[in-house]
N, C-alpha and C positions, 0 to 999 in steps of 0.2 A: 411337498411342492420347490421345484427350483427355478429362482427366477434368470434369466440371462438377462445379462447386460450385454450392450451392443459396444464394443468398443471403439472409440473413439478419442475428439482430443475434448470434449468431456468429461469426463470415464474421472476425472480427479474435482471436477469440482467441488469443494464445502457447502455444504448446508447453510443459508443466510445467517441465521443466529449464528455459528460457530464463526459465519465469515466476516463476521460483525465485532466479536467478541477478540477473534484475533486484528483484525485491523483497530480494535480499542486498545491493547495490549498493546505494538507494535506504536504506535502514538507515544502514550504514557511511557514507555522504554525510552526513543526516542527524543521526548520533553526531559527526560533526565539525563540522557548523556550531555544535550545542548542547555542545559538549567547552568551550567558556571556562565556561559556569556551573557548571561542574565544580570548576572553578578557588577559586569563591567558596561549597565546603560545599552546592550545591545540584544534590546526585546524587542521592538521591531522590526528585527532581524529574523532572532526566531521563529517565531509567528510565521514568517514568511520563508522561511526555511524550511517548516512543517510542515508544510501544506503543501508547498510543490514534493519533498518527499514523499509526503504523503499519497501524493497523481504519479509519483515515477514507481510507487510496490504496486499502484495499481497497473500502474504498463506493465509493467515488466512482468508482476502475475497472468496479466493476458496472453501475453509472447512465446511467456515457457510454456501455457498450454494449448499451442499453436495461433492464437489469433493473431492474424496481422497488421499489429499495428504501429507508427511509427513511436521511437524514444526520441523525444527531444522533449526542449527547455522553453517553458509555455510562455508568452509577452503577457507583461503587465502594464496596464496604461497609469 
């Protein structure tokens, strides 16, 4: 039996397990890229930047898939 997949904006969503693995790998690589900043006492900025970049990656993925989400910098108190 052939399964018909409805073509819509959600045709390319990953399964939750694969998505979580991808985001984890992204965070690890980003940490490696930003790690030299930790050697110069910038760890507080690295941690905050990683959180913001992961959020940006999430929003970016949604926009690519057709979900209208504003791309903006989040404000922290």
